[in-house]
N, C-alpha and C positions, 0 to 999 in steps of 0.2 A: 530718732536722732539721725544726724547726717555726718558720718565720719569724713566723707569727701564731698567736694562740690558737685560731683557727678550724682551722688545720692540726693542732694538738694534739688538739682535741676530735674531729676527724674520724678521726684515727688510733686514738685510745684507745677511743672510744665509738661511732664510726660516725655521729656527729651532723654534719650539713652546715649549720652555722649561720654565715653570713658576719658576722664581727665586725671592726671597724676597730681591733683591739687587737694590737699587736706583742708577741711573747712576751717579749723582753728588757724592754720597758717595763712589762709586767705584773709581772714578778718584781722589777723595780726598785721598783715601787710597794709590793709586799709587803715588800721589805727595809726601806723607810722605815717602814712600819706596824709591823714587828717591833721596830725600834729605838725607835719612839715609845711603844709599849706597855710595853716593859721599862724604859725610862728613867722613865716616869711612876711605875711601881711602885717604882723605887729612890728617886725623889725623895720619895714619900710615906713610905717606910721611914726615910729619913734625917731627914725632918721629925719623925717620931715619936721618933727618938733624940735630938732636940734639936740636930742638927748644922746645920740650917737652920731658918728660921722664916718665918712669913707677913710680908709687907711691907704697911704701911699706904699705900694709894694714894687719890688724890682722883678723884672722878667727878662729872660734872654730871648732874643730873636736871632734868626739865622744860625742857630746852634744845632749841630747834628746830634742824633741820639747817641748816648754813651753805650759802651759794650754791655754794661750791667743792665741798663734800661731795656736794650734790645733783647737780651737773654731772658729777663724776667717777663717781658711782654709775650715773647714766643712760647715760653713754658706755660704760662697761664692759659694762653689760647689753645695750646696743644692739649692741656688737661680738659678744657671745655669741649673741644672737638672729640676727645677720647670718650667722654661720657655722653655727649650729645648724639653722636652717630650710633652708639650702642643703644641709646634710648629709642631712636627712630627704628632701628632694626628689630628691637625686642620691646616694642611699646607696651604690649600686654603685661610683661613682667614689671615694667615701671609702674603701671597703673595699679597692679595687684599689691605692690608693697614699695612705695616710693622711697621710704627711709632706708630699707635694706639695699635697694638697688643703688641709691646714690652713695651710700657709705661702703659699698662693696668694691672690689678691685676690678670688676667687670668694665670693659671698655673696648673701643675700636682703634687699632693701630692706624688704620687708614684715616679715621677721623682725626686722630692726633696730628698726623702729617698735614692734612688739609688745614686744620686749625692753625698750625705753626706757620704754614705758607701764607695764609690769609693775614696773619699778624705781621709777618716780616715784609710783605710786599709794600704796604703803605709807608712803613719806616724807611725802606730802601728808596722808594719813590720820592719821599720828602727830602732825604739826604742828597739825592741826585739833583733835585730842584734847587737846593741851597748852593750846591756846587762849591765854589771857592770864596763865596761871600764871607766877609768877616763877621763873626759873632758879635752882637752888640747888646748891652744891657740897657733896658729902658725902664722908666717908672710909669706906673699907671694907678688909677684909683680902684680900690677894691671895696665895694659897698658891703656892709655887714650881712645883708641877706644873701650875698653871692657865695658865702661859705657854707650855706645850709646843706648843700649836697654832702660835704665832708662831715658836717654835724650829724646828718641823718645816718651815715655809715658808722660813725663812732658810737652813736646812741644805740643802733641796732646790735652791733657786736658786743659792746659793753653791757647793754641791757640784757641780752640773752645770756651772757656769761654770768652776770650778777643774779639773774632770776634762777639760773640752774644751781649756782653755788648756795644760795639761800634755801632753795628747795631741798637740797641734799643735807644741809645743816638741820633742817626741820625734820628730815626723815633719814636719820643716820642708819637705822636698821636696814632700810632698803638699799642705801648706798653701800654699806659694808657687805651685804649679800651679793651685790652685782655692781661693783664700781664702774666698770667699763660701760655696761648697759645703761646705768643711771646717768652717766655723763653724756652719752651719745643719743639717748632717747629724746625725741622731739616733744614728749609730754613731760609734765612735772615742772612748771615754772611758777616762781613766786614773784608777784608784781612788785612788792616793795624792794626785794633784792635787786631786781632790774632797775627800778627807779633810782636807788641809791648809787649803784655803781655807774649807771649811765650819766647821772647828774654830775658826779665827780669828774668823769672823763670829759664830758661836754664843756663844763665850766672851765676846766683847765685849758682846753683848746680855744674856746671863744675868748677867754681873757688874754691869751697870747696874741689873738688877732684883734685886740683893741676894743672888745665889747665888755663893759663893766658887768660884773657878776649879777648885780641886782637888776640891771636893765634886761639882761638875758633871761633871768628867772621870771621876771614879769611878762616878757614876751612869750615865753613858753607855757605859762600857767594854764591858759584856756585850752591849748592844744593837748596838754598832758591829761586834763580831765576828759576831753573828747576821746583821746586814744584809749584810756582805760574803759570808757563806756563801750566803745566799738569792739574792743578786745573781748569784753564780757559777752557780746553777742555771739562771738565765735565759741566761747566756752559753753553757752547755752545750747547752740545748735549742734555742736559736736558731742556734748556730754563728756567733758574731759575730767570729771571727778570733782569739780569745784561747786558741788551742789550742797544743799543744806542737810540738817538733821531730819530724822524721820518725822513725818507730819501726818498723823492719823485722825486729826480733828476735822470735823465737817467744815466746809467752806462757809465763811461768814456771809450773811445776807447782803451786806453792802458790796460784795464782790460778785453778785449773781450776773451782772452784765458782762463779766469776763469769762473766758474759757476755763474749764476746771483745772487745766495744767498750770495756770498761773498761781494756783494755791498749793497744789500738791502734784508731784509728777514722779514717774518711775524710770524715766530715761531709757526707753528701749533702744537697742542697737547703739549703746554708748561706745565711744571710741576707745575707752580704756578696758572694755570687756569686764566691767564690774557687775556683780550681782549673780543671778541664776540663769541657766540656759533657757532660751525661749523655745517653746514647742513649735516644731515644724520649720524652724529657721535653719538655713544652711548658708555658711559664709564666715567671714572674719569677725563680724560684729553681731553676735546673736545672744547678747545678754541683756537682762532687764533687772532693775533693782527689786529686791523682794518686797519692799515697802515703799510707799510714796514718800517723797522728801520735799522740803521747801526748794523751789527753783531759784536759788539765790543769785545765779548769774543774770537771770532775767531782771530781778529787782535792781541789781547794781547797774546793769545796762540802762535801764529806764531812769534811774536816779542820776547817774553820772552824766548822761547825755543832757538831761535837764539842767544839771549844774553847769555844764559847759555853756549852754545858752545864757544862763544867769551871769557867768563870768564874762562872756563875750559882750553882753548888753551893758554891763557895769564897768568894763575895763577902762573906758575913757574918764571915768570919775575918780580913778585911783591915780593921783598925780605924784604922790610920794614914792620914789623908787623902793621896791621891796615889799610894799604893803599888799599889792595884788597877789604876789606869790605867797605871802603869809596867809592871806585869806583863802587861797587855794589849799594850802596845807591844812588849815582849820577845817574846811568843808570836807576834804578828802579823809582826814583823820576821823571826824565824827561819823561820816557815812560808813567807813570800814569798821570802826569800833562796834557800832550797833549791829551791822550785818553779821559780825562774827558770833553773835549770840545765837544765831540759828544756822551756822555753817559747820560743816565737818572739818575739823582741823586737829593737828597734833598739839597737845598742850604741854607746858613746862610746869615743874613743881618748884615754886619759888616761895619759901617761907610759908608754906601752907596754902598759897594761892596757886591756881592752875590756869594761867593765861595762855593764849596762843601767841605765836610769833607776831602775827598781824596785830593782835590786841596791844602788845607791848610797843610795837613801832607806831601804830596809830595813836596811842596815848602820847607818845613823844611828839608826834606831828601836831596834835592838838595843842600841846603846851608850847611848842616852838612857834606855831602859827599865832597863837594869842599873844605870847610875849613879843614876837616879832612885830606885830601890828602896833602895839603900844610903843615899843622901842623906836621904830622908824618914824612914827608920827612925832614923838617927842624930840628926836634928833633933828627932824625937819624944822620944828619950831625954833630950836636953838640956833640952827644955821641962819634962819631968817632974821 
């Protein structure tokens, strides 16, 4: 396994480049980028079809920065400089443990001062350039795709928060044992928690900016499937604990053309240090699972990236608002429900049944997707 991108580059190309980038975080970033790009393309397409339109917004010109804006910009830049200069001066410490380094109080006062100065200078220069010119409010068009930068930031913050909350609800024992560590840890994220919280936050913001909820959901559907698949690549490569149950059965003959690890894998050097110590290994990630397990992140990455291409190919055939998103919910729910049968997960005791959190949510998604497809198609016929 490759806890960091440096480990991956070293194994693939023999490059020994120390980088403070965790493999899971890297692919999480790629997943957001994929969703961002595909959603922008869909919003542009839907605007060209007349389903959405630009919104007239007001904007001030010749307006000097307020005191609060200046202070907030300077403080943020000072904090960045505080950590950045410390990172440069003690790069090896950052690479050894990025999480502890970033969350620690360590920093450079000189870096903070330089960061504050670099932030204040352009603000002061712009104010001097404006001089005594009268502030004026103008109107301009804001196209739906132009707010995707804000949407991405909202989705990232709300998604990570939701993923962390749902993970802790699913693992209350771990949370109660170490509440602070559980909240600040970069591991332990639940996809559906992130999806639900991010969806609520994003839809609230986009609706306020003139994009109907159903149109936004349809535009985001392919990208959401792509993001999930790419994110699972990070899970597989880092060994973040999202693997399957023990698999001691021999590899089926029809899989002989594939490497053995695609059937059963022990995740050596996994990032969560789960399993037993590895003989002769020295370092932070020297554990291997005692028994081979199903590599479920690999299966999900393969399936969901394939489903993305399916949604992308069919998206223009879905002309009724809401149906494409419901189709995504249906596919996503079916995929996750069946993968749960061979995944390691915490289960609940509900009237003698023992479903996992993901099984409960995926079942609801399947129902919502199927009902939604029927409902929106019938509603479209009535409107016509």
